[in-house]
C-alpha positions in Angstrom: 73.3 115.7 89.5 71.7 112.7 91.2 72.9 111.5 94.6 74.1 107.9 95.0 71.6 105.5 96.3 71.1 101.9 97.4 73.6 99.0 97.4 77.0 100.1 96.1 79.8 97.5 95.7 83.3 98.6 96.8 84.7 96.9 93.7 87.9 94.9 93.5 90.3 95.9 90.8 91.1 93.1 88.3 94.8 92.6 88.1 97.2 90.2 86.4 100.9 89.3 86.1 101.3 88.8 89.8 99.3 92.0 90.5 101.7 94.2 88.5 99.3 95.1 85.7 95.6 95.9 85.3 93.5 93.1 83.8 91.5 95.1 81.3 89.4 92.1 80.3 88.1 91.8 83.9 86.1 94.9 84.1 83.1 93.8 81.9 82.4 90.5 83.7 82.8 92.1 87.1 80.3 94.9 86.3 77.9 92.4 84.7 78.1 90.2 87.9 77.3 93.1 90.1 74.4 94.4 88.0 72.9 91.0 87.6 73.2 90.4 91.3 71.0 93.4 92.0 73.7 95.9 93.0 73.0 99.6 92.1 76.5 100.7 91.4 80.2 100.5 92.4 82.9 102.5 94.1 86.1 102.3 92.1 89.6 102.4 93.6 88.5 102.4 97.2 89.9 100.3 100.0 88.7 97.1 98.5 89.9 98.3 95.1 93.5 98.6 96.2 93.3 102.2 95.1 96.2 103.6 97.2 98.5 100.9 95.7 97.8 102.0 92.2 99.5 104.8 90.3 97.4 107.9 89.3 97.4 106.7 85.7 96.3 103.2 86.6 93.5 104.7 88.7 92.3 106.7 85.8 92.3 103.7 83.6 90.3 101.7 86.2 87.6 104.3 86.3 87.5 104.4 82.5 87.3 100.6 82.4 84.3 100.5 84.7 82.5 103.3 82.9 83.0 101.8 79.5 81.3 98.5 80.6 78.5 99.6 82.8 74.8 99.2 81.8 72.4 102.1 81.7 71.5 103.3 85.2 74.4 101.6 86.9 76.2 104.1 89.1 80.0 104.5 89.1 81.5 106.5 92.0 85.2 107.2 92.1 87.4 107.1 95.2 89.9 109.8 94.5 91.6 109.8 97.9 95.4 109.9 97.7 98.3 111.0 99.9 98.7 114.5 98.4 96.1 117.1 97.6 97.5 117.5 94.1 96.9 113.8 93.2 93.5 113.8 94.9 92.4 116.9 92.9 93.7 115.3 89.7 91.7 112.1 90.2 88.6 114.1 91.3 88.8 116.3 88.2 89.2 113.2 86.0 86.1 111.6 87.4 84.1 114.7 86.3 85.8 114.7 82.9 85.0 111.1 82.1 81.4 111.0 83.3 81.4 109.3 86.7 78.4 109.7 89.0 80.2 110.8 92.2 83.5 111.2 94.0 84.4 110.0 97.4 87.6 110.9 99.4 89.2 109.5 102.5 91.2 111.7 104.8 94.9 111.4 103.7 96.7 108.7 105.7 99.9 108.8 107.7 99.9 112.5 108.8 97.1 113.2 111.3 95.8 116.4 109.7 94.0 119.0 111.9 90.6 120.4 111.1 91.9 123.4 109.1 94.1 121.1 106.9 91.3 118.6 106.3 88.8 121.4 105.4 91.2 122.9 102.9 92.0 119.5 101.4 88.4 118.4 101.0 87.2 121.8 99.6 89.8 121.8 96.9 88.9 118.2 95.9 85.2 118.9 96.0 85.5 122.0 93.9 87.6 120.0 91.3 84.7 117.7 90.6 81.8 120.2 91.1 78.9 119.7 90.2 79.4 115.9 90.8 78.0 114.7 94.2 81.0 114.6 96.6 81.2 112.3 99.6 83.6 112.2 102.5 84.9 108.7 103.3 85.3 108.2 107.0 87.4 105.2 108.0 89.7 105.9 110.9 91.1 102.4 110.7 92.6 103.2 107.3 93.3 106.9 107.5 94.6 106.7 111.1 92.3 109.3 112.5 88.6 110.3 112.3 87.2 113.3 110.4 85.9 115.7 113.0 82.1 116.3 112.7 82.6 120.0 112.6 84.8 119.7 109.5 81.8 118.4 107.6 79.8 121.6 108.1 82.8 123.7 107.2 83.3 121.8 103.9 79.6 122.0 103.1 79.6 125.8 103.6 82.3 126.1 100.9 81.4 123.2 98.6 77.6 122.8 98.0 78.2 119.5 96.1 79.0 117.8 99.4 76.1 115.3 99.6 77.1 112.8 102.2 79.5 110.3 103.7 80.6 106.7 103.6 81.3 105.6 107.1 83.2 102.3 107.6 84.0 102.7 111.3 83.0 100.2 113.9 81.4 99.7 116.4 78.1 101.4 115.8 78.8 104.0 118.4 81.6 105.3 116.1 79.0 105.7 113.3 76.3 107.5 115.3 78.0 111.0 115.4 77.9 111.1 111.6 74.3 109.9 111.4 73.4 112.9 113.5 74.7 115.4 110.9 71.6 116.8 109.2 71.2 116.9 105.4 73.9 114.4 104.7 73.2 111.0 103.0 75.1 108.3 104.9 76.3 105.0 103.6 77.4 102.2 105.9 80.6 100.4 105.1 80.6 97.6 107.7 78.0 95.1 106.5 77.0 93.7 109.9 76.0 97.3 110.8 73.9 98.0 107.7 70.5 97.1 109.0 71.0 99.0 112.2 72.3 101.9 110.2 69.4 102.0 107.8 67.0 101.9 110.7 68.8 104.9 112.1 68.6 106.9 108.9 71.4 105.7 106.6 70.4 105.6 102.9 72.4 102.5 101.8 75.7 100.7 101.9 79.1 100.7 100.2 80.2 97.2 100.7 83.3 95.2 100.0 81.5 91.9 100.4 79.1 93.0 97.7 81.8 92.6 95.0 81.8 88.8 95.6 78.3 88.3 97.1 76.2 90.9 95.3 72.9 89.0 95.7 73.3 88.9 99.5 74.2 92.5 99.9 71.4 93.6 97.5 68.9 91.8 99.6 70.4 93.2 102.8 69.9 96.8 101.6 66.8 96.5 99.4 64.8 94.0 101.4 66.2 94.7 104.9 66.8 90.9 104.9 67.6 89.4 108.4 68.9 86.3 106.6 71.3 88.4 104.6 72.4 90.2 107.8 73.2 86.8 109.3 75.1 85.8 106.2 77.3 89.0 105.9 78.0 88.8 109.6 79.2 85.2 109.3 81.2 86.0 106.2 83.0 88.9 107.9 83.8 86.8 110.9 85.2 83.9 108.9 87.3 86.3 106.8 88.5 88.3 109.8 92.1 86.8 109.8 92.4 86.2 106.1 93.7 88.6 103.4 90.4 90.3 102.4 91.3 91.4 98.8 92.7 88.0 97.8 89.7 86.2 99.4 87.2 88.2 97.4 89.1 87.6 94.2 89.3 83.9 94.9 85.6 83.8 95.3 85.2 85.7 92.0 87.4 83.2 90.3 85.3 80.4 91.7 82.2 82.1 90.3 83.9 82.5 86.9 83.8 86.3 87.1 87.6 86.8 87.2 90.3 84.6 85.6 92.8 85.1 88.4 93.0 86.3 92.0 96.1 88.5 91.7 96.6 91.3 94.2 99.1 94.2 94.2 102.1 93.7 96.4 102.7 94.1 99.3 99.3 92.4 99.6 99.5 88.7 99.2 97.5 85.8 97.9 96.0 83.0 100.1 97.7 80.0 101.6 96.2 76.6 100.9 94.6 76.5 104.3 93.1 80.0 103.8 91.9 79.0 100.4 90.0 76.1 101.9 88.2 78.4 104.3 87.3 80.8 101.5 86.1 78.0 99.3 83.7 76.9 102.1 81.9 80.3 101.8 
C-alpha cells in the first residue's frame, strides 16, 4: 500500500436541510474542484469535515460518496476517530472494505486517556484497517490532550501499517517532538507552519483551507511558495474569530462548488457581518 503524499485537503462535508442531511450531490463538484486545483487527495470526516457530529452510518456514506467521484490517482483518506473504540474500529474497517487509501485517527476526546489506553485503542484501530496505511492525528486542541511520543513507538511495534502522523498543533515548538520521531511521515495541519515544517522534514500538509483555496495550498506544498505562505497566514488570521466550517462553505458557494453553506448543529452559519469578511477573501 502506498503512503499518502503531497497536499491533502481536509474536506468539508456537503450538507443540506439546515445541516440535518448529507448533500449527496455535493461530493462530485467538491472533488472536482480539489483535483483541478492541484490537490493530491482529501481527508474525509476530519475536523473540517464535521466528522464527530455525524452518525457512523453518515460517515460511511460520506466516504463512499468521495470514493465514487474521485478521479484516478486522487487519494482518499478516512478520519475514523470517534468517541469509542468500537465505533472507531467500525469506521476503520469500513475504509478498508470500500477501497480508501489510508486511515487517520485522533485520540478520543473528553477523557484524557493514559499511554496504555491510547496504545490499546490505536492498535485495535490500526489492525482493523491493515494493510492500509494508518496515521495518528495529533491535535491537542480538539482531543484535549497530546499523544505522548512514546506511544507512537509502542503502536508501531504492534501495528506495522502505522506510517505517520498528521499534526495540527501550534506553535511550531509543539510540532517538533513529532518531527523527531524517525521513520514516520508527518503532515502539517496548520497552514502557516507548512513551509517551516517541510523544511524540517514534513512530507506534506493536510489542510482545512485547501478545501476552499486548493490552488493556494497546492502551490504552498508543491512549490514551497512564499506568496502562498503569506496568503494562508492572512486567511487564517482573518478567519480566526469566524466559524470556520461555515466560512469555508460560504466560499465554496461563492465559487459555485456547493449549492449551500449548511453546517451540522450546534455549529452555526455566518452573520451578515461575518459573511462580508469572508466575501472579501
